[in-house]
N, C-alpha and C positions, 0 to 999 in steps of 0.2 A: 644849676645843680650838677650838670655834667659839662666837661670841657667839650666844645664842639670842634672836631678835627676836620681839616680838609685832607682828603686821602692822599697818601704818598706810599710808595712801596715799602719803605722802611717802617713807617708807623703802623701799617696794616699787618705786616709780618709780626711785629711785636704784639699787636692786639690778638692775633690768632694764637700765638704761642702762649699768651697769658690765659686765654680762655681754655685751651686744651690742657694747661698745666694746673687747673684749679685744685686737683686732688693730689698732686705729686708729693706735697709735704707730708702726707699721712700714709702714703702707700706702703712704705717699708714697715711701719709699725702695725698697720692693719693686717698686712700679709703675715707677719710673724705670729700675731695673735690668732688669726683665722686658721693658719696651718696647724698650730698647736691644738686648737679645739677640734678640728677635723680628725687629726690623728688620735686624739684621746677618745673621741666618740667611736672611731673605727675599732679601737682596742677594747674599750670598756662598755660600749653600747649605752643602754638607757641610763645606767647609773651616772655616767658622765653627763648626759643630757640633763638629767635631774639636778645635778650639782650646779651646772652652769645656769640653768633656769632660775634656781633659787638665788644664786649669786647676783644675776643681772636683773631679774624681775621680781624676786621675792615670792614666786609661786611655782609649784611643781606643775609640769605639763599635764593637761587633762583634755579629754574630748567632750565636745558639746553634743548633746543629744538632739534629736528632732524636736523634742518638747522644749528644750532650751531655745532653739531657734524660733519656734512658734511663739513662745512667750516674749522674746525680744522683738519679733516682728509686730506683735500686738501693741507694744509700747511705742513703736515708731509712729510719728505723726502721719495721719492718713494722706495729707497733701504730698508729703515727701515720698511716701510709698507709691502714690500714683505717678509721680515724676520719675522714680526709679523704674517702675514698670514700663513707662513709655520709652525711657532710654534703653531698657533691656530689649524691647521689641525692635528698636532700630539697630542695636548692636547685633542681635541674632540674624536679622535680615541681611545685614551687610556681610557678616561672617559666613553664613551659609553659601553666599555667592562665591566665596573665595576658596572653598574646599576643593583641592585638586581631585580630578577624576581618574579612575583606572582606564587604560586604553591599550588594546592589543590589535595589531594590524598585520596584514599579509605582506610578506617579502618573498623574493624568489627562493624557493626551497622550504618555506615554512612560515612561521609567525613569530613576531617579537613584540615586545611592549613592556608595560609595567602595570603592577597592581598597587593601589594605594591603600594603606591600612592605618587606622588611628592607633595612637600609642595606648598601651594597656593601662598605665597609671601615671599621672603627673602630679607634682607638688607645686602649689601656687602660693606665693608669699604676698600677703596683704599687709603693708607696713602700718605702723602705729606710732609715729614719732610725735612731732609737734602738732599734728592734726589727725583727724580720723578720715578715712577714705572709702566711703561706700562705693564711690564710682570705680575705684580700682578693683573692688570685688567683682563688679559687673564686667569690667574690661578684661579681666583675666579668666574668670570662670566661663563666661559665655563663649569665647572662641574655642575653648577646649571642649565644651559640650557640643558646639556646632560641628566640630571635627569628629565627634563620636568616641571620645576617649572613654575607656572602660571605667576608670575610677578617678574622680577629681578630688584631690585632697588639699584643703586650704589650711595653711598655718598663719597665725597672726598673733602678735604679742598679747599676753594676758594683762593688758593695761586698759586704759580708757578706750583703746581701739575696739574692745569687746562691747561696743555700745549697741543700743537698739537699732541705730541707723545702719551700722555696718552689718550686723547680723540679719537685718531685714533684706539688705542687698544680697547677702550670701544665699539666703533662702530663695529670693526671686530668681537669682542666677542659676540655682539648682546644683550647688556643690554636693558631693556625695558624703564627704566627711569634713569636719571642721575641728582643728586641734589648736588649743591655746598654748602655743610655744612660739617664741620669737627669736630674732637675731641669728647669730652664728650657730647656736645649738639647734635651731630649727633646720637650717640648711644641712648641717652635719647629719642630723637624724634622718632626713629624707634621702640623703646621699647613700648612707650605709644601712638604713633600717635600725630602729632602736626600740625595743619593747613593742608597745602597741602602735608606734609610729612607723609606717611602712616605708620600705625603699621604693623610690619612684624611678621612672625612666627619664623624666625631664623636670627641671626646675625652671620656673618662670615667675615674673613679677618684680616690681621695683623694690628697693630698700636703701638703707643708708650705706655708707662706705664699707662698713664691716660686712653687711649682707652681700654687697656686690663683690667684694674680694673673696668671701667664702664661696660664692657661686663660681667665680672664675677658677678657683683652686679645685672645685669639685668637677669641673668639666673634664670629660674623658671617662670618669666613673659613671656619670650621668650626663645627659645633654643639658644645655642651658639656652635661654632665649638670647640674652645679650648681657653685657656688663654695663648697667645703667649708672649714670652719674647725676650730678646736679642739673636742674632744669635750665632751659635756655630758649630764647626767642630772638629772631632777627626780623624786624619789620622793615620791609622795603617800601618806601612811600614816595610818591611824587608830590609836586607842589599843590595839587588839588585835594590831597588827603586831609582829613579832619584831625588836627593836632590833639584834640581832646581824646578821640578814639585811639590814636596811635599811642599816646602816653598811657592810657588805661590798659591797653593790651600789653605793653612792656611791663607795667607794674603787676599784671596778673601772674607773671612768671617770677619777677623779683621777690614777691612775697613768700615764695616757697622756702628759701634757704639763703643764708649769707653768701653761699657759693654759687647761687643761681646767676645767670647772666641775661641781660636785656640790651639789645643793640638796635639802633636805628640807622639805616642806610638810606640816604635821600639825595636827590639832585637839587634840592632847594634849601638855601641858607635860611630863607624866611621861615620855612616849615621847621627846620632844625631848631631855631630859636623859640618858636612857638611850642614845640613839643617839650623842650627843656623847661620852659616856664610851667607847662602843664604837669610835668613830673613833680615839680616842687609843690604845686598847688594841691594836687590829688594825694600825694604822699601824706600831707599834713592831716588829712581826715581819715586815713585808712588805719585799721586796727593794728596791722603788723608793720607799722611805719619804721620801727627800729630795724627789723630784718631787711626791709626794703632799702633803707639808707645804706646799710652795710653791703648789700648786694650791688647797688648802683655804684657805690664808692670803689668797690673792688673789681667789678666785672661789667659795669655799664659803659656804654659808649654811644656817641652820636657822630656819625661820619658823613660828611658832604662829598658826594661823588660827582664825576663829570656827567654821568647819564644813568638812567635806570638800568640800561644794559650793563654798565660797569658795576652797578650795585648788585645785580644778580650774580655777576662773576665773583664779587667779593663774598657774597652769601655762600656760594659754592665752596669757597676756601674755608669758611668757618664750618660748613656742613652741620648745621644746627639741628636740634630736635624739632623746632617749629620755625617755619618761614611764613610770614604774612606778606602778600602782595597787595598793598593798599594803593593801587594805581588804577588809572583809567584803562579799561579793556584788559583786565588782569589776565584773562585766559590767554591772550596773545603772548604774554611773557612766561607762561608756564613752561614752554619748551626750553627756556634758558636756565631753569632750576634743575640741576642734576643731583645735588646732595642735600637732602633734608629728610627728616622723619615724617613730617606732615606739612603740606602746603595749603594755605588758606587764601582763597581768591576773593578779592574785593573787600570793601569796607563793611559789608554785612556778614562777614564770615570770621568773627573774632576767635581767638584761640580757645576760650572756654567752651565754644560750641563743640569743638572736637573733644575736649576733656570730658564732656558730660552727655551729649545728646545725639550728635550726628550719626554715629555708628562705627566709624573707624576707631581702632584701639588707641588709647592714649599712652600705652607703654611703648616708648619710642627710643631710638638710638640717640645718644648724647655725646658730647665731648669730641666731635669730629667723626664719630663712628658711623654716621649716616653715609659716609663714603662707601661702606660695605655691608652694614646691617640694615635690616628692614624692620618695620613695625611688627609687634606681636600680632598674630592673627591665627585663624583656624589652620592655615598652612603650616604654622609652627608646631602643630600637634599631630601631624601625620608623618608617616615614613613611606617610602616607595621601594618595591622589590622589582627587579628586572625579571622578565619572563621570556624564555626562549624555547621554541618548539619547532624542530625541523623534521621533515620526513626522511625516510631512508634514502631516497634519491636526492633529496636536497643536501643531506650531509655528504653523500658521495661526490656531489658536484664541487664541493669546496675542500674536500679532504686533503688533496695534495698540497694546496696552499697552506692549510693549517700545519701540516707536517713540516713544510719548508720553514715557516716562521718559528715553530717550536724548536727545530734543530738549530736554527740560526742563533737562538738564545741559549743553546746548550741544555734544553729541558727535554731530554729524550723520553722521559715517562709521559710527558704531554703528547709527544708524537706517537708514542706507543698506544695511547688511549684511542687514537684514530686508526692506526695501522692494524690493530688486532681485529677490527671490524671487517677487514677486507682480506684477511689471510685465508 
């Protein structure tokens, strides 16, 4: 199904460039469209949002009431609700542990430190494209609630995404408001405020290329979590790994989108061949086989490396959303992984465990941005303020040095602010 490559510098550079350039062909057009919509909403407000929503989704934006959510949750299968509630408990426990704490400490002359405050209002995008995502509702709302955000506003397209399953997840997670509006109009409305849709301090949550581009253009007017792209997984596996499991985990990402990528890095040619055969066998019986075949044809790869250490090094170059270490003593190899959104250790930690149940957020950096972005978490929904408190004698002790530095920079008013206290 896939060409099995033996690693070389040239071939791997080409592979990495191909993976990072998955969206390059549409960036110029999406940016033009997104910029135009943002500017139109800035100027015309809700009327523009309404026009675009009718054009793209055929529905004017509207807000769901608590009764709407209750009715939807009542229609959700009870077994699914229980699974969502169990996942929600794990996510909340994990996210509460990550909330940064305020800290002020003594220094010569006074006290310094910082205080941490939750954001006042955030807008969370729950996508509704080729599938519905109750898990994304949990994974975005709960970190914000754990951080103590004042108002959590969920926007989601007024399409099949407004299902009982998604609305039940929204209710379980505890969103404060839910507005049926999607795509670029939703991002623009939350950026500037439009009618009953409020302006927020931060935008978070995954979406398609248009949503991601609109978020990027909105940055600076509001904060954003990251610019998310198509899903990706790198499986690092030794010869003892189960090829059935390795292939299944690769396919779990390939089914997302034709632009998704799935890569196997191994030190075993035998395993490489077995995984390739399993990819073909399992794809044949999966529902989204057409998407999977397009994904693997465009962005799938099997690479045989000289060692697992080398495979980890190549995984760092890709800097993918997900890395699975399907190797003996996986924890020993964790220090070698520097760039990844999430790392899964051992054969009993498949990627869907992280997507749905373990607790860490599944909104992760993609397209190489794990080199500098972190997963969405409760840390994403707070801000810190520095605190400085000196005594009169403490200030006097450093006054001359402050004046020297200020005058060296030609900022005499800064120096004067100190000097007037001692005249």
